[in-house]
C-alpha positions as CSV (number, residue, x, y, z in Angstrom):
1,M,-71.8,-114.7,57.0
2,K,-75.5,-114.4,57.5
3,S,-75.0,-111.3,59.7
4,R,-73.0,-109.5,56.9
5,I,-75.8,-110.3,54.4
6,L,-78.4,-108.9,56.9
7,V,-76.3,-105.7,57.4
8,V,-76.4,-105.1,53.7
9,L,-80.0,-106.2,53.0
10,V,-81.8,-104.5,55.9
11,P,-80.7,-100.9,54.8
12,I,-81.5,-101.7,51.2
13,G,-84.9,-103.0,52.2
14,I,-85.6,-99.9,54.3
15,L,-84.5,-97.6,51.4
16,A,-86.7,-99.5,49.0
17,A,-89.7,-99.3,51.4
18,V,-89.2,-95.5,51.8
19,A,-88.9,-95.1,48.0
20,A,-92.1,-97.1,47.5
21,L,-94.0,-95.0,50.1
22,A,-92.7,-91.8,48.5
23,I,-93.9,-93.0,45.1
24,A,-97.3,-94.2,46.5
25,F,-98.0,-91.0,48.4
26,G,-96.6,-88.5,46.0
27,G,-93.4,-87.6,47.8
28,P,-92.6,-84.2,49.2
29,S,-94.6,-81.2,47.9
30,Y,-93.1,-78.1,46.2
31,P,-92.0,-75.3,48.6
32,P,-94.1,-72.1,48.5
33,P,-92.7,-69.4,46.2
34,I,-90.2,-67.1,47.8
35,S,-91.5,-63.5,48.2
36,S,-89.6,-60.9,46.3
37,I,-87.0,-58.9,48.1
38,N,-88.8,-55.8,46.8
39,N,-92.1,-56.6,48.5
40,P,-91.4,-54.2,51.5
41,F,-91.2,-51.3,49.0
42,K,-94.5,-51.9,47.3
43,N,-96.6,-49.9,49.9
44,L,-94.3,-46.9,50.2
45,D,-95.2,-43.4,49.1
46,Y,-93.0,-42.4,46.3
47,S,-94.9,-39.2,45.4
48,D,-92.1,-37.0,46.7
49,M,-89.2,-38.9,45.1
50,P,-87.0,-36.7,43.0
51,A,-86.7,-37.4,39.3
52,A,-83.7,-39.2,38.1
53,S,-80.7,-37.1,37.0
54,H,-78.1,-38.3,34.6
55,F,-74.4,-38.0,33.9
56,V,-72.1,-39.5,31.3
57,A,-69.3,-41.6,32.7
58,R,-65.8,-41.6,31.3
59,D,-66.6,-44.6,29.1
60,G,-69.6,-42.8,27.6
61,T,-72.3,-44.7,29.5
62,T,-75.2,-42.6,30.8
63,L,-75.7,-43.3,34.5
64,A,-78.7,-42.3,36.6
65,F,-78.9,-41.0,40.2
66,R,-81.4,-39.2,42.4
67,A,-80.3,-36.1,44.4
68,Y,-81.9,-35.3,47.8
69,P,-80.8,-31.8,48.8
70,T,-81.4,-30.5,52.3
71,T,-84.5,-28.3,52.5
72,D,-83.6,-25.9,55.3
73,G,-80.2,-24.8,53.9
74,A,-78.2,-26.5,56.6
75,N,-75.8,-29.1,55.3
76,Q,-73.7,-31.3,57.5
77,G,-72.2,-33.2,54.5
78,S,-73.1,-35.6,51.7
79,V,-74.1,-39.3,51.7
80,V,-73.9,-41.6,48.8
81,L,-76.5,-44.4,49.0
82,V,-75.8,-47.6,47.0
83,H,-78.6,-50.1,46.6
84,G,-78.4,-53.9,46.6
85,S,-78.0,-56.1,43.6
86,S,-81.7,-56.5,42.8
87,A,-82.8,-53.0,43.6
88,R,-82.6,-49.5,42.1
89,S,-82.1,-46.0,43.5
90,S,-85.8,-45.8,44.3
91,S,-85.3,-48.4,47.1
92,M,-83.1,-45.9,48.9
93,H,-85.9,-43.3,49.0
94,V,-86.9,-43.6,52.6
95,L,-83.3,-43.7,53.8
96,A,-82.4,-40.7,51.6
97,K,-85.3,-38.8,53.1
98,A,-84.1,-39.6,56.6
99,F,-80.6,-38.3,55.8
100,T,-82.1,-35.2,54.3
101,A,-84.1,-34.6,57.5
102,A,-80.8,-34.9,59.5
103,A,-79.3,-32.1,57.3
104,Y,-77.3,-34.3,54.9
105,T,-77.5,-34.1,51.2
106,A,-78.1,-37.7,49.9
107,Y,-77.4,-39.1,46.4
108,A,-79.0,-42.5,45.5
109,L,-77.1,-44.1,42.6
110,D,-78.4,-46.5,40.0
111,I,-75.5,-49.0,39.7
112,R,-74.5,-50.2,36.3
113,G,-76.7,-53.0,35.1
114,T,-79.5,-52.4,37.6
115,A,-81.0,-49.1,36.5
116,N,-84.2,-48.7,34.5
117,P,-83.3,-48.2,30.9
118,A,-86.3,-45.8,30.5
119,L,-84.5,-43.5,33.0
120,G,-81.4,-43.5,31.0
121,G,-79.7,-46.4,32.8
122,T,-78.2,-49.5,31.4
123,S,-79.9,-52.9,31.1
124,P,-78.2,-55.9,32.6
125,T,-77.7,-57.4,29.2
126,S,-75.7,-54.5,27.8
127,V,-73.3,-54.0,30.7
128,S,-69.6,-54.7,30.5
129,W,-68.5,-55.5,34.0
130,K,-64.9,-54.6,33.2
131,T,-63.8,-51.5,35.0
132,T,-61.1,-49.2,33.8
133,S,-60.2,-47.8,37.2
134,K,-60.5,-48.6,40.9
135,T,-61.0,-44.9,41.7
136,L,-64.6,-43.8,42.0
137,Y,-65.3,-41.0,39.6
138,V,-67.6,-38.3,41.0
139,P,-68.8,-35.7,38.5
140,S,-68.2,-32.1,39.5
141,S,-72.0,-31.5,39.6
142,L,-72.1,-33.9,42.6
143,R,-69.1,-32.8,44.5
144,S,-69.6,-30.9,47.7
145,P,-67.6,-27.6,48.0
146,Q,-64.4,-28.0,49.9
147,R,-64.5,-26.7,53.5
């Protein structure tokens, strides 16, 4: 019987001692703040980034994108760049320039709910996440000519 009492009381005593020490010495400290996912983009040169272009989607929403045409006239095709959930088309700038240098036309999209409203995008609070179609609509101004 005494051993059963000890089996219960010893862990309770250890937990009470740990709790008392945590209270006495302030417990664990707060972790350091997490750096922003956008920090790597802060020191990039955006001086040659093209202005945002816009088109009106079938539901009437104005959406923004950035077009990076090839500079030497050679075009091996087109690439559509889609940013992550906390980014914008500007975060695709370096990658778009790399594709352009490799003779691909690149289009960096501002996905609904992430674009800068000042550029004609939609704010996260005004977006309806319901879609009307599973098919991606590409406006004729963005389509590559058929080969």
